[in-house]
C-alpha positions as CSV (number, residue, x, y, z in Angstrom):
1,M,105.3,115.0,97.7
2,E,104.2,111.5,96.6
3,I,107.2,111.2,94.2
4,W,109.6,111.8,97.1
5,S,108.0,109.0,99.0
6,I,108.5,106.7,96.1
7,L,112.1,107.7,95.5
8,I,112.9,107.2,99.2
9,I,111.5,103.7,99.1
10,I,113.4,102.9,95.9
11,V,116.7,104.2,97.5
12,L,116.0,102.1,100.7
13,V,115.3,99.0,98.6
14,F,118.6,99.4,96.7
15,A,120.5,100.1,99.9
16,V,119.1,96.9,101.6
17,R,120.0,94.9,98.5
18,W,123.5,96.3,98.5
19,I,124.1,95.6,102.1
20,K,122.8,92.1,101.6
21,F,125.2,91.6,98.7
22,V,128.1,92.9,100.7
23,K,127.3,90.7,103.6
24,M,127.2,87.6,101.3
25,N,130.5,88.5,99.8
26,T,132.1,89.0,103.3
27,D,130.8,85.7,104.5
28,K,132.4,84.0,101.3
29,Q,135.7,85.8,102.0
30,I,135.8,84.7,105.6
31,K,135.2,81.1,104.6
32,Q,137.9,81.2,101.9
33,N,140.3,82.8,104.5
34,E,139.6,80.0,106.9
35,E,140.3,77.4,104.2
36,I,143.6,79.1,103.2
37,I,144.7,79.3,106.9
38,A,143.9,75.5,107.3
39,L,146.0,74.7,104.1
40,L,148.9,76.7,105.3
41,K,148.8,75.1,108.6
42,D,148.8,71.6,106.8
43,L,151.7,72.7,104.7
44,N,153.6,74.0,107.7
45,E,153.1,70.7,109.6
46,K,154.3,68.7,106.6
47,K,157.3,70.9,106.2
48,Q,158.3,70.4,109.9
49,G,157.2,66.8,110.0
């Protein structure tokens, strides 16, 4: 019974680390998308300008 408890804890630790990793990458991707949108807006303004 004790080995199952240890396995569950290990799985939970890895799951939490994976979720944190995915969240960090999502935040980076959102920031990159915002920068791309800003650059495209600037480019569009210069083109029309």
